[in-house]
C-alpha positions in Angstrom: 9.3 -8.6 5.3 11.1 -11.5 6.8 9.2 -14.0 4.8 9.8 -12.2 1.5 13.6 -11.8 2.4 13.9 -15.6 3.0 11.7 -17.0 0.3 11.5 -14.3 -2.6 14.5 -11.8 -2.3 13.2 -10.1 -5.5 9.9 -9.1 -3.7 12.0 -7.8 -0.8 14.3 -5.7 -2.7 11.6 -4.4 -5.3 8.0 -4.2 -4.1 8.7 -4.0 -0.3 11.2 -1.1 -0.7 8.7 0.6 -2.8 6.2 0.0 0.0 8.7 1.6 2.4 9.1 4.7 0.3 5.3 5.1 0.0 4.9 4.6 3.7 7.3 7.6 4.4 5.7 9.6 1.7 2.1 9.4 2.9 2.6 9.1 6.7 5.3 11.7 7.6 4.3 14.7 9.6 5.9 18.1 8.8 8.9 17.4 11.1 9.5 14.0 9.4 8.1 11.9 12.2 5.4 9.3 11.8 1.7 10.3 11.7 -1.6 8.5 11.4 -3.2 8.6 8.0 -7.0 8.5 7.8 -7.5 6.0 4.8 -11.0 7.2 4.0 -10.3 10.8 3.5 -6.3 10.9 3.3 -6.1 13.3 6.1 -2.7 13.2 8.0 -2.7 13.7 11.7 -0.2 15.1 14.0 3.0 13.3 15.0 2.3 10.1 16.9 4.9 9.3 19.4 3.0 6.3 20.6 2.5 5.0 16.9 6.3 5.5 16.6 7.0 3.3 19.5 4.6 0.7 18.4 6.1 0.5 14.9 9.6 0.2 16.4 8.6 -2.4 19.0 6.3 -4.3 16.9 8.2 -4.4 13.6 11.4 -2.6 13.3 13.1 -4.4 16.1 12.4 -8.0 14.9 13.5 -7.0 11.2 16.8 -5.5 12.7 17.5 -8.4 14.9 17.2 -11.0 12.2 18.4 -9.1 9.2 20.8 -6.5 10.7 20.8 -3.0 9.2 18.4 -2.5 6.4 16.8 0.5 4.5 14.2 0.5 7.3 16.8 1.8 9.6 17.8 4.6 7.4 19.3 5.3 3.9 22.6 4.0 4.9 21.3 1.3 7.2 22.1 3.4 10.6 19.4 4.3 12.9 19.2 8.1 12.9 20.8 8.0 9.5 18.4 10.2 7.7 15.7 10.2 5.1 14.0 6.5 5.2 12.7 4.1 7.8 13.3 4.7 11.4 16.3 7.2 11.0 14.5 10.4 10.5 11.4 9.4 12.2 13.4 8.4 15.3 15.1 11.8 15.4 11.6 13.5 15.0 10.1 11.6 17.9 13.0 12.4 20.2 12.9 15.9 19.4 9.0 16.1 20.1 9.1 13.9 23.3 7.8 15.5 26.4 10.7 14.2 28.7 14.3 15.0 27.9 
């Protein structure tokens, strides 16, 4: 994402945003949190709190540190903002977490 943003903004705004929409569409558990998708059979697993943490740590933090608020944070660029990116997924993970 960072490379596309710096070298091909059209790719970043077009194809990568579509990729984000597909990621949300195909890997969201019933509560909106992220789930693992079995590629061979297309079966969606249960909410993956570990996967959500890895997603945030390994990808989302780097993008947010460099680019600031983006659609990967939420539809309006705020964490916890709703339907896209980390927003709705983050809320679902906090609600499912075993420790409060």
